[in-house]
N, C-alpha and C positions, 0 to 999 in steps of 0.2 A: 504494500500500500504506500510506502514511503516514496516509491518511484512515481506515484500518481499525485503526490502532494507537491506541486510545482513551486509553492511559496516557501519551501524549505531547501537549504543547501545540503551537501553531503554530510555535514556535521549536525544537521537538524536545526540550524539557525534560520530564522525568518529572513526572507529576501524578496526583493521585487523582481518579478520575472522579466528577463530581457526579451522584448518583442521586436527588436530592431530587424531581425531577419525575416519577419512575417510580411506578407504582401497585404496591403489594405484591401478589405472586402466589405461588402454590404452586410451589416449586422442588424438584427432586430430582436428585442426581448419584450415579452409581455408578462407582467406580474399582477398579482391581485392581493387584496386585503378586504376585510369586512369589519365594520364597526357595529357591534350589536348594541341595541338600546331599547328602552321602553317604547311601545307604540305611541305614547303621548309625546315623546321626544321627537320621534319621526314626524309626527304631525306638525310640531313647531318648525322643524327643518323644512318640510315640504311647503308650508305656508309662508316661508321667508320671515318668520316672526322672532327669530333669535335676536336677543338684545345686542349681541356683538356684531350683527350685520349678516351679510350674505355668506353663509357657512361654506357652501360648495365652491363659490368663487374664490374665497380665501384658501380653501384646501387645494384647489386646482393650481393656483399660483405658487403655493408652498411646495407642492409636489414637483412642479417643473423646476423651481429654484433649487430644491434639494437634489434632484437628478444632476443638475449642473455642478453641484458642489460635492459630489460623491467622493472624489479623491481626497478631499479635505477631511471627510468623516471616516472613511475606511482606509486604514493605514497603507496597505500595499496595492491599492487600485491605481491604475494608470489614468492619466487625463485622456479622455476620449472626446473627439470632435463630434459632439452630438449634432445631428441634422434636424431632429425633432423629438419632442416629448409630448405625449398626450396623456391626459388624466380624465377618466370618465367615471361617472357615478350612476348607480341604479338604486333608487329608493325602494326599499322593500317594507313589509309590514312592521318588522322590528329590527331593521338593520339598514345600513348603507353599504352596498357592494362597490368596491373601487377596482378599476382596471387601469393599469398604466402601460404605455407602449413607448419604448425608447428605441431610437434608430440612429445609426452612424455608419459611415464608411471609414473603417479604421483597422488597426492591427490586432485589436482585442475586442472582446464582446461587451455588451451593454446590459448584461443581466443585473449587475449591482446597481446601475443607474435606475432601472425599472423598479427594483426592489426598494431602493431608498425612496423613490418617488411615492410608491404605494404606502410605505411606512409613515412618511412625513405627512402625506395627505390624511391618513387615518388619525395621526396624532393631532393634527390641526382641527379636524372635526371634533375630536374629544375635547380639546382645549376650548373651543367655541361653544360647546354645549354642556360642559361639566357643571355649570352653575345650576342646571335643571336636572341633571342625571349623572351623578358620580359613579353609578353602577355600570356604566357603559364598559364594554370590553372590546379590545382589538384582537381579531382572530384571523388565523389562516393567511398570514403574510407569506406568499410563496411565488415561485416562478411557475408560470403556466406553460410557456413555450419560448423557444429561441431558435433563430435561424442564423446561418453563416458560421464561418470559422472552420478550422481544421478538424475539430471533433464532430462536426455535423450538427444536424438539427436535433432538438429535444422537444418533446411534448408530454405534458402531464396527461395521463389517460385514466379517466374514471377513478381518481383517487390513487393511482399508482403512477410511478415515473417510468418512462421508456425513452431510451436513446435510439435515434434512427440512424 
């Protein structure tokens, strides 16, 4: 397994992977998260009645900004020239589902950018609604799929992961 852990050198020390030899290619990653809350909280969100303002607009901007700052937050991540980041929401009866899509043409993938975007969007929703529902929970932050790169495509399949 140590051979698969590319962020460790031969002595087991953390290192940043050298990607200089890689050819830039189109990369895309989709991540998701869910913020579970009381139905009454969902109603406040859906009505746009939160005292702090437009919750989803703030969460969208926060998610995009977070994706752009991923290498500042995750120690061994490379700076990636993002071409786009999307943050989408689906309001459910007792939750908000979040989907993020990060794209770049670069030497390394954008999975971490998509995951950071989903995480920070979820945290922003929590922050803006915590005054009315401190029992909210952030669940299932995960990579759904990714394309591009030498290791090929990946897609989460009905609760299980599969490498294509």
